[in-house]
Backbone as CSV, one residue per row, in Angstrom:
resi,resn,N_x,N_y,N_z,CA_x,CA_y,CA_z,C_x,C_y,C_z
1,MET,-24.476,-41.731,-19.248,-23.319,-40.827,-19.209,-22.984,-40.404,-20.634
2,ASN,-22.722,-39.131,-20.828,-22.369,-38.607,-22.141,-20.872,-38.782,-22.344
3,THR,-20.515,-39.659,-23.257,-19.100,-39.927,-23.502,-18.614,-39.272,-24.785
4,THR,-19.443,-38.394,-25.354,-19.056,-37.715,-26.590,-17.832,-36.860,-26.335
5,PRO,-16.764,-37.067,-27.094,-15.553,-36.282,-26.847,-15.772,-34.801,-27.125
6,GLU,-15.098,-33.978,-26.356,-15.221,-32.533,-26.508,-14.532,-32.122,-27.798
7,CYS,-15.168,-31.237,-28.539,-14.596,-30.781,-29.801,-13.393,-29.891,-29.510
8,PRO,-12.192,-30.294,-29.894,-11.010,-29.515,-29.553,-11.007,-28.147,-30.213
9,THR,-11.592,-28.061,-31.417,-11.586,-26.776,-32.124,-12.411,-25.743,-31.383
10,VAL,-13.631,-26.144,-30.968,-14.508,-25.240,-30.244,-13.887,-24.858,-28.900
11,THR,-13.345,-25.854,-28.203,-12.741,-25.600,-26.899,-11.567,-24.627,-27.017
12,THR,-10.725,-24.865,-27.999,-9.560,-23.990,-28.193,-9.995,-22.572,-28.504
13,ARG,-10.990,-22.439,-29.379,-11.471,-21.100,-29.735,-12.050,-20.384,-28.526
14,TRP,-12.768,-21.121,-27.685,-13.369,-20.511,-26.495,-12.284,-20.051,-25.520
15,ARG,-11.247,-20.866,-25.367,-10.158,-20.486,-24.462,-9.433,-19.251,-24.975
16,VAL,-9.196,-19.211,-26.272,-8.530,-18.050,-26.855,-9.392,-16.807,-26.686
17,PHE,-10.706,-16.962,-26.921,-11.629,-15.832,-26.760,-11.639,-15.341,-25.317
18,SER,-11.686,-16.283,-24.370,-11.721,-15.917,-22.954,-10.441,-15.193,-22.548
19,LEU,-9.291,-15.691,-23.035,-8.023,-15.052,-22.723,-7.969,-13.649,-23.303
20,GLY,-8.418,-13.505,-24.554,-8.426,-12.193,-25.194,-9.333,-11.215,-24.479
21,LEU,-10.513,-11.701,-24.056,-11.445,-10.842,-23.333,-10.849,-10.405,-22.005
22,GLY,-10.184,-11.351,-21.324,-9.564,-11.001,-20.051,-8.481,-9.952,-20.221
23,LEU,-7.678,-10.080,-21.264,-6.629,-9.097,-21.515,-7.216,-7.732,-21.851
24,MET,-8.320,-7.723,-22.623,-8.975,-6.462,-22.970,-9.524,-5.774,-21.727
25,LEU,-10.169,-6.545,-20.839,-10.731,-5.967,-19.616,-9.626,-5.454,-18.714
26,SER,-8.508,-6.206,-18.640,-7.394,-5.771,-17.813,-6.805,-4.473,-18.345
27,ALA,-6.638,-4.388,-19.666,-6.090,-3.168,-20.270,-7.015,-1.988,-20.027
28,SER,-8.341,-2.245,-20.139,-9.312,-1.173,-19.899,-9.264,-0.697,-18.464
29,SER,-9.119,-1.653,-17.531,-9.052,-1.304,-16.116,-7.837,-0.443,-15.822
30,HIS,-6.678,-0.824,-16.400,-5.454,-0.043,-16.179,-5.569,1.345,-16.789
31,ALA,-6.226,1.426,-17.956,-6.409,2.735,-18.597,-7.293,3.627,-17.743
32,ASN,-8.356,3.058,-17.205,-9.233,3.838,-16.333,-8.493,4.268,-15.068
33,GLY,-7.688,3.354,-14.510,-6.918,3.690,-13.317,-5.931,4.810,-13.578
34,ALA,-5.287,4.780,-14.741,-4.344,5.840,-15.102,-5.062,7.173,-15.241
35,ALA,-6.270,7.149,-15.818,-7.041,8.387,-15.984,-7.426,8.980,-14.632
36,ILE,-7.797,8.120,-13.693,-8.134,8.597,-12.341,-6.901,9.209,-11.685
37,ALA,-5.765,8.522,-11.821,-4.523,9.015,-11.216,-4.136,10.373,-11.778
38,GLN,-4.424,10.580,-13.060,-4.059,11.832,-13.716,-5.126,12.917,-13.563
39,GLY,-6.271,12.531,-12.961,-7.297,13.527,-12.682,-8.320,13.712,-13.763
40,GLY,-8.532,12.682,-14.585,-9.473,12.836,-15.686,-10.827,12.221,-15.458
41,VAL,-11.194,11.904,-14.223,-12.453,11.209,-13.961,-13.251,11.907,-12.863
42,GLY,-14.467,12.318,-13.186,-15.402,12.837,-12.190,-14.860,13.972,-11.347
43,ALA,-15.311,13.983,-10.078,-14.972,15.084,-9.171,-13.672,14.854,-8.415
44,ALA,-13.111,13.658,-8.515,-11.883,13.365,-7.765,-10.699,14.088,-8.387
45,PRO,-9.907,14.780,-7.584,-8.713,15.440,-8.120,-7.648,14.413,-8.496
46,ALA,-6.653,14.858,-9.220,-5.585,13.964,-9.668,-4.796,13.412,-8.487
47,CYS,-4.679,12.082,-8.424,-3.887,11.449,-7.366,-2.427,11.896,-7.439
48,GLN,-1.946,12.113,-8.683,-0.533,12.423,-8.864,-0.141,13.774,-8.288
49,THR,-1.112,14.617,-7.992,-0.789,15.911,-7.377,-0.065,15.718,-6.057
50,CYS,-0.505,14.729,-5.287,0.107,14.458,-3.982,1.051,13.255,-4.003
51,HIS,0.760,12.283,-4.878,1.522,11.035,-4.851,2.551,10.930,-5.969
52,GLY,2.736,12.003,-6.735,3.757,12.007,-7.771,3.294,11.397,-9.072
53,THR,3.917,11.812,-10.159,3.503,11.340,-11.482,3.764,9.854,-11.683
54,ALA,4.734,9.303,-10.955,5.042,7.879,-11.061,4.649,7.127,-9.795
55,GLY,3.808,7.748,-8.958,3.384,7.106,-7.714,4.476,7.026,-6.684
56,GLU,5.501,7.892,-6.833,6.660,7.830,-5.935,6.429,8.515,-4.603
57,GLY,5.329,9.279,-4.481,5.043,9.990,-3.246,5.846,11.278,-3.142
58,ILE,5.509,12.080,-2.138,6.251,13.311,-1.862,6.651,13.250,-0.394
59,ALA,7.883,12.800,-0.157,8.326,12.518,1.206,8.269,13.748,2.095
60,GLN,8.665,14.910,1.555,8.733,16.115,2.377,7.367,16.505,2.933
61,ALA,6.328,16.207,2.165,4.970,16.565,2.590,4.268,15.421,3.307
62,GLY,4.922,14.259,3.398,4.312,13.121,4.086,3.326,12.342,3.241
63,PHE,3.380,12.506,1.893,2.489,11.744,1.015,3.201,10.463,0.604
64,PRO,2.599,9.298,0.851,3.311,8.033,0.673,3.479,7.617,-0.778
65,ARG,4.477,6.752,-0.968,4.628,6.078,-2.255,3.483,5.085,-2.426
66,LEU,2.894,5.059,-3.625,1.852,4.088,-3.953,2.337,3.054,-4.956
67,ALA,3.333,3.424,-5.752,3.834,2.516,-6.785,4.306,1.207,-6.177
68,GLY,3.795,0.111,-6.715,4.238,-1.204,-6.276,3.585,-1.746,-5.022
69,LEU,2.713,-0.948,-4.369,1.984,-1.489,-3.214,0.935,-2.472,-3.714
70,GLY,0.493,-3.386,-2.857,-0.505,-4.373,-3.259,-1.852,-3.744,-3.559
71,ALA,-2.463,-4.147,-4.668,-3.769,-3.596,-5.034,-4.839,-3.868,-3.972
72,PRO,-4.942,-5.099,-3.421,-5.965,-5.333,-2.389,-5.777,-4.426,-1.169
73,TYR,-4.519,-4.204,-0.783,-4.242,-3.319,0.354,-4.743,-1.904,0.066
74,MET,-4.413,-1.369,-1.116,-4.842,-0.013,-1.453,-6.358,0.089,-1.579
75,GLN,-6.979,-0.942,-2.115,-8.447,-0.936,-2.205,-9.074,-0.830,-0.822
76,ARG,-8.540,-1.589,0.124,-9.090,-1.550,1.479,-8.913,-0.171,2.108
77,GLN,-7.775,0.465,1.840,-7.543,1.788,2.419,-8.498,2.813,1.821
78,LEU,-8.716,2.748,0.517,-9.654,3.676,-0.124,-11.075,3.456,0.391
79,THR,-11.443,2.198,0.591,-12.770,1.902,1.147,-12.902,2.442,2.560
80,ALA,-11.831,2.297,3.343,-11.848,2.814,4.718,-11.964,4.334,4.727
81,PHE,-11.281,5.008,3.804,-11.422,6.460,3.701,-12.848,6.821,3.288
82,ALA,-13.398,6.046,2.354,-14.736,6.348,1.842,-15.815,6.173,2.906
83,ASP,-15.669,5.148,3.761,-16.710,4.928,4.782,-16.397,5.622,6.109
84,GLY,-15.254,6.329,6.171,-14.926,7.111,7.355,-14.248,6.353,8.461
85,SER,-13.952,5.059,8.257,-13.291,4.306,9.323,-11.792,4.621,9.392
86,ARG,-11.241,5.171,8.311,-9.878,5.722,8.342,-10.008,7.220,8.091
87,VAL,-9.484,8.023,8.989,-9.730,9.463,8.979,-8.584,10.213,8.307
88,SER,-8.938,11.035,7.327,-7.978,11.937,6.682,-8.774,13.037,5.996
89,ASP,-8.497,14.269,6.353,-9.214,15.384,5.746,-8.969,15.460,4.246
90,VAL,-7.797,14.987,3.806,-7.475,15.019,2.379,-8.107,13.843,1.645
91,MET,-7.912,12.630,2.168,-8.295,11.436,1.422,-9.769,11.072,1.506
92,MET,-10.437,11.421,2.578,-11.842,11.006,2.713,-12.720,11.533,1.572
93,PRO,-12.700,12.833,1.247,-13.553,13.295,0.144,-13.145,12.734,-1.212
94,ILE,-11.857,12.470,-1.392,-11.402,11.904,-2.667,-11.931,10.482,-2.825
95,ALA,-11.786,9.664,-1.781,-12.259,8.282,-1.846,-13.774,8.221,-2.028
96,LYS,-14.489,9.136,-1.387,-15.948,9.156,-1.518,-16.390,9.547,-2.927
97,ALA,-15.536,10.293,-3.632,-15.870,10.716,-4.992,-15.669,9.600,-6.012
98,LEU,-15.013,8.510,-5.597,-14.766,7.386,-6.486,-15.775,6.271,-6.229
99,SER,-16.213,5.625,-7.303,-17.063,4.449,-7.145,-16.213,3.278,-6.684
100,ALA,-16.865,2.193,-6.261,-16.123,1.002,-5.834,-15.257,0.480,-6.974
101,ALA,-15.802,0.498,-8.200,-15.041,0.021,-9.356,-13.833,0.910,-9.627
102,GLN,-14.000,2.209,-9.469,-12.886,3.131,-9.695,-11.797,2.966,-8.644
103,ARG,-12.187,2.644,-7.426,-11.178,2.402,-6.390,-10.347,1.169,-6.730
104,VAL,-10.997,0.160,-7.299,-10.274,-1.033,-7.750,-9.318,-0.668,-8.883
105,GLU,-9.817,0.098,-9.845,-9.019,0.436,-11.030,-7.781,1.254,-10.681
106,VAL,-7.945,2.267,-9.836,-6.789,3.104,-9.508,-5.796,2.330,-8.637
107,SER,-6.296,1.418,-7.806,-5.394,0.577,-7.008,-4.569,-0.332,-7.903
108,GLU,-5.204,-0.927,-8.894,-4.488,-1.811,-9.811,-3.477,-1.028,-10.647
109,HIS,-3.831,0.206,-10.984,-2.901,1.053,-11.732,-1.620,1.279,-10.935
110,TYR,-1.753,1.685,-9.686,-0.565,1.965,-8.880,0.200,0.695,-8.537
111,ALA,-0.501,-0.409,-8.328,0.174,-1.672,-8.017,1.074,-2.120,-9.170
112,ALA,0.697,-1.766,-10.398,1.453,-2.192,-11.578,2.652,-1.294,-11.877
113,LEU,2.755,-0.139,-11.215,3.859,0.780,-11.493,5.149,0.294,-10.847
114,PRO,6.286,0.488,-11.515,7.565,0.093,-10.921,7.930,1.002,-9.756
115,VAL,8.656,0.444,-8.827,9.124,1.218,-7.675,10.341,2.028,-8.090
116,SER,10.263,3.331,-7.942,11.375,4.199,-8.325,12.545,4.014,-7.360
117,ALA,13.739,4.119,-7.892,14.927,4.031,-7.042,14.983,5.244,-6.131
118,ALA,15.108,5.002,-4.832,15.148,6.099,-3.860,16.553,6.689,-3.816
119,PRO,16.666,7.972,-3.478,18.002,8.555,-3.331,18.754,7.875,-2.198
120,ALA,20.078,7.893,-2.300,20.904,7.232,-1.284,20.652,7.841,0.084
121,ALA,20.562,6.982,1.082,20.329,7.443,2.452,21.320,6.746,3.371
122,ALA,21.555,7.348,4.514,22.475,6.751,5.484,21.896,5.438,5.997
123,THR,22.710,4.411,6.073,22.264,3.123,6.589,21.996,3.242,8.091
124,PRO,20.805,2.816,8.546,20.510,2.927,9.978,21.512,2.143,10.824
125,ALA,21.923,2.715,11.926,22.849,2.027,12.831,22.151,0.824,13.452
126,PRO,22.802,-0.360,13.463,22.158,-1.563,13.992,21.686,-1.417,15.434
127,ALA,22.378,-0.592,16.212,22.034,-0.454,17.625,21.082,0.704,17.892
128,SER,20.631,1.397,16.843,19.723,2.520,17.060,18.378,2.025,17.568
129,VAL,17.653,2.896,18.236,16.346,2.522,18.801,15.414,2.012,17.712
130,GLY,15.360,2.737,16.594,14.471,2.335,15.504,14.843,0.989,14.928
131,SER,16.141,0.752,14.746,16.602,-0.518,14.189,16.297,-1.677,15.129
132,VAL,16.534,-1.472,16.419,16.283,-2.539,17.395,14.800,-2.899,17.439
133,LEU,13.941,-1.903,17.488,12.501,-2.177,17.535,12.019,-2.820,16.237
134,ALA,12.579,-2.379,15.103,12.164,-2.919,13.808,12.583,-4.369,13.631
135,THR,13.761,-4.715,14.134,14.302,-6.054,13.883,14.182,-7.022,15.054
136,ARG,14.060,-6.481,16.278,14.014,-7.366,17.445,12.760,-7.183,18.298
137,GLY,12.154,-6.007,18.230,11.010,-5.742,19.080,11.432,-5.507,20.524
138,ARG,10.481,-5.637,21.410,10.763,-5.506,22.851,9.847,-6.484,23.569
139,TRP,10.346,-7.706,23.720,9.494,-8.781,24.206,9.118,-8.637,25.673
140,ALA,9.848,-7.821,26.423,9.454,-7.583,27.812,8.079,-6.931,27.869
141,ASP,7.727,-6.190,26.809,6.407,-5.549,26.723,5.504,-6.251,25.716
142,GLN,5.884,-7.470,25.309,5.148,-8.216,24.281,4.978,-7.367,23.011
143,LEU,6.051,-6.680,22.656,6.060,-5.847,21.467,6.879,-6.564,20.391
144,PRO,6.223,-7.093,19.344,6.959,-7.843,18.323,7.785,-6.920,17.435
145,ALA,8.778,-7.488,16.788,9.568,-6.735,15.812,8.695,-6.412,14.607
146,CYS,8.877,-5.223,14.049,8.093,-4.818,12.870,8.267,-5.806,11.729
147,GLU,9.499,-6.316,11.572,9.762,-7.168,10.423,9.125,-8.554,10.549
148,GLN,8.596,-8.895,11.706,7.897,-10.170,11.818,6.643,-10.202,10.952
149,CYS,6.070,-9.037,10.734,4.906,-8.962,9.846,5.253,-8.330,8.501
150,HIS,6.135,-7.327,8.517,6.423,-6.567,7.294,7.641,-7.091,6.545
151,GLY,8.241,-8.156,7.051,9.329,-8.805,6.341,10.688,-8.161,6.566
152,PRO,11.755,-8.912,6.287,13.111,-8.386,6.437,13.307,-7.118,5.608
153,GLY,13.881,-6.112,6.225,14.110,-4.859,5.512,12.843,-4.083,5.204
154,GLY,11.722,-4.500,5.793,10.461,-3.790,5.561,9.969,-3.881,4.139
155,ARG,10.196,-5.021,3.486,9.804,-5.175,2.084,8.320,-5.442,1.896
156,GLY,7.633,-5.796,2.971,6.213,-6.115,2.867,5.983,-7.606,2.720
157,VAL,4.827,-8.062,3.201,4.464,-9.477,3.132,2.991,-9.595,2.773
158,GLY,2.706,-10.167,1.616,1.329,-10.431,1.219,0.481,-9.180,1.106
159,PRO,-0.855,-9.368,1.058,-1.767,-8.237,0.839,-2.051,-7.406,2.086
160,ASP,-1.682,-7.914,3.262,-2.069,-7.239,4.496,-0.966,-6.412,5.138
161,PHE,0.292,-6.718,4.805,1.403,-6.027,5.447,2.243,-5.332,4.380
162,PRO,2.014,-4.054,4.159,2.653,-3.340,3.051,4.130,-3.079,3.303
163,PRO,4.886,-2.801,2.235,6.287,-2.423,2.420,6.408,-1.105,3.162
164,LEU,7.404,-1.025,4.022,7.681,0.196,4.782,8.957,0.878,4.307
165,ALA,9.863,0.105,3.739,11.162,0.640,3.327,10.993,1.747,2.294
166,GLY,11.664,2.852,2.527,11.648,3.952,1.578,10.434,4.850,1.647
167,GLN,9.492,4.538,2.534,8.344,5.427,2.694,8.774,6.673,3.472
168,SER,7.981,7.716,3.351,8.256,8.963,4.064,8.209,8.749,5.572
169,ALA,9.224,9.260,6.285,9.226,9.156,7.748,8.026,9.891,8.336
170,THR,7.680,11.018,7.738,6.515,11.776,8.222,5.248,10.954,8.078
171,TYR,5.093,10.305,6.932,3.910,9.476,6.703,3.850,8.317,7.694
172,LEU,4.965,7.595,7.839,4.972,6.446,8.741,4.675,6.857,10.179
173,ALA,5.269,7.946,10.624,5.011,8.422,11.987,3.549,8.821,12.151
174,ASN,2.995,9.479,11.140,1.586,9.889,11.212,0.651,8.692,11.294
175,GLN,0.995,7.602,10.609,0.136,6.418,10.654,0.197,5.742,12.024
176,LEU,1.389,5.660,12.603,1.494,5.086,13.944,0.701,5.917,14.955
177,LYS,0.742,7.241,14.795,-0.042,8.115,15.676,-1.533,7.919,15.438
178,ALA,-1.922,7.695,14.187,-3.338,7.469,13.871,-3.836,6.178,14.513
179,TRP,-2.998,5.141,14.535,-3.389,3.900,15.207,-3.486,4.111,16.716
180,LYS,-2.624,4.948,17.255,-2.688,5.239,18.688,-4.033,5.867,19.067
181,THR,-4.507,6.775,18.211,-5.713,7.547,18.539,-6.997,6.938,17.995
182,GLY,-6.885,5.846,17.223,-8.068,5.225,16.651,-8.547,5.879,15.371
183,ALA,-7.718,6.744,14.769,-8.097,7.416,13.527,-7.899,6.521,12.310
184,ARG,-7.336,5.347,12.536,-7.136,4.380,11.451,-7.548,3.007,11.952
185,PRO,-8.254,2.203,11.140,-8.648,0.859,11.566,-7.443,0.046,12.022
186,PRO,-7.619,-0.817,13.007,-6.477,-1.513,13.621,-5.804,-2.551,12.748
187,GLY,-6.396,-2.908,11.601,-5.752,-3.847,10.693,-5.951,-5.293,11.100
188,PRO,-5.276,-6.222,10.393,-5.447,-7.656,10.664,-5.204,-8.000,12.127
189,MET,-6.156,-8.688,12.715,-6.082,-9.156,14.109,-5.911,-8.009,15.106
190,GLY,-6.187,-6.789,14.672,-6.068,-5.634,15.565,-4.656,-5.340,15.993
191,LEU,-3.677,-5.828,15.226,-2.276,-5.759,15.650,-1.742,-4.340,15.773
192,MET,-2.013,-3.516,14.757,-1.317,-2.236,14.713,-1.729,-1.282,15.829
193,ALA,-2.974,-1.304,16.216,-3.398,-0.434,17.320,-2.690,-0.837,18.609
194,VAL,-2.558,-2.152,18.838,-1.882,-2.651,20.040,-0.408,-2.265,20.020
195,VAL,0.239,-2.466,18.876,1.665,-2.151,18.738,1.907,-0.661,18.944
196,ALA,1.133,0.169,18.255,1.365,1.615,18.304,1.215,2.169,19.715
197,LYS,0.265,1.640,20.465,0.017,2.156,21.812,1.137,1.807,22.791
198,LYS,1.999,0.868,22.410,3.120,0.500,23.270,4.380,1.306,22.954
199,LEU,4.293,2.189,21.963,5.451,2.972,21.548,5.350,4.392,22.079
200,SER,6.463,4.914,22.551,6.514,6.322,22.943,6.603,7.181,21.687
201,GLU,6.425,8.473,21.838,6.529,9.378,20.685,7.926,9.308,20.075
202,ALA,8.943,9.240,20.928,10.318,9.158,20.435,10.543,7.848,19.676
203,GLU,9.944,6.755,20.145,10.098,5.466,19.471,9.372,5.446,18.135
204,VAL,8.214,6.096,18.074,7.482,6.215,16.809,8.368,6.897,15.768
205,LEU,8.986,8.003,16.150,9.841,8.742,15.222,11.069,7.917,14.837
206,ALA,11.620,7.182,15.786,12.810,6.378,15.516,12.513,5.272,14.501
207,ILE,11.389,4.595,14.666,11.011,3.532,13.724,10.735,4.125,12.344
208,ALA,10.028,5.247,12.308,9.715,5.894,11.030,10.990,6.289,10.294
209,GLU,11.936,6.855,11.017,13.196,7.278,10.391,14.023,6.070,9.956
210,HIS,13.955,4.980,10.716,14.674,3.756,10.345,14.200,3.258,8.987
211,TYR,12.888,3.124,8.804,12.373,2.590,7.543,12.496,3.582,6.391
212,ALA,12.401,4.867,6.688,12.562,5.867,5.632,13.974,5.835,5.054
213,ALA,14.945,5.435,5.867,16.332,5.400,5.423,16.667,4.150,4.612
214,LEU,15.800,3.137,4.649,16.059,1.918,3.886,15.622,2.095,2.442
215,PRO,16.336,1.478,1.497,15.951,1.621,0.089,14.696,0.823,-0.235
216,ALA,13.807,1.442,-0.994,12.614,0.731,-1.459,13.048,-0.267,-2.536
217,LYS,12.470,-1.457,-2.514,12.825,-2.477,-3.501,11.574,-3.038,-4.138
218,ASP,11.698,-3.349,-5.414,10.586,-3.941,-6.165,10.853,-5.438,-6.265
219,ASP,10.170,-6.214,-5.428,10.395,-7.666,-5.392,9.369,-8.458,-6.204
220,ARG,8.564,-7.735,-7.000,7.521,-8.445,-7.734,8.123,-9.302,-8.837
C-alpha cells in the first residue's frame, strides 16, 4: 500500500486550476448562449425577436417567457423541436439549425436570466373554474390539480415541471391543445396528454387565464 502523503501544494494548485477552468468554460458557455439569443450564430434567427430581449416573452403573441426556466427543461424542448417530436412551424427549423452544444448553451443563458416583474393582474377568484382545477383538480374524473406537479401558485417543481405563473394565456392554452392532439410529447409518465384530454376547451382557457394572472416569481 502506498502511504506516501499527498503533496498539499500540488493538490491545492490542481484544485485551483480545475475551479478556474470550470469558471472559464461556464463563462464561455453563457457568452455563446447570449450570442445565440441575440442572433449572432449560424442560420438560427435571434431568439429575442420572439422571446424578448430579457427572455420575458411576448404575451400578446403567445411567445412564452424563457427567463428563469430550468436549463434541462429547455434543452429537452429544443431537442424535441429538432427531432420533430414537438411540432411548431416556428421553432422546429430554429432548433434544427442549432447544434446539440448550442442548444445547451442557449438554455443555460436563459435559465440564468432574472425573472422580470410582471404587470399587475387581477387576482383569480378562488371559486373560478380555472382556480378550482389548478388547485383542487377534479377527482371524479381522476384529474389531478395542476399544482400537484407544478407547485403552489404554479412556481414550478424541479427540471420536469416548469413554472406556469405569469406565462402567456395564449401560450399555455396552445400547449394544452398540443397535448390533446399529440403535437407535443406527453412528458414525464405521459401525464400531460392524459390531463389535457380530460379538459374541455372552456376549461383549457380557464386554466390558462388563471396562471397568466398570477405573478411570475424568481425562487432561485
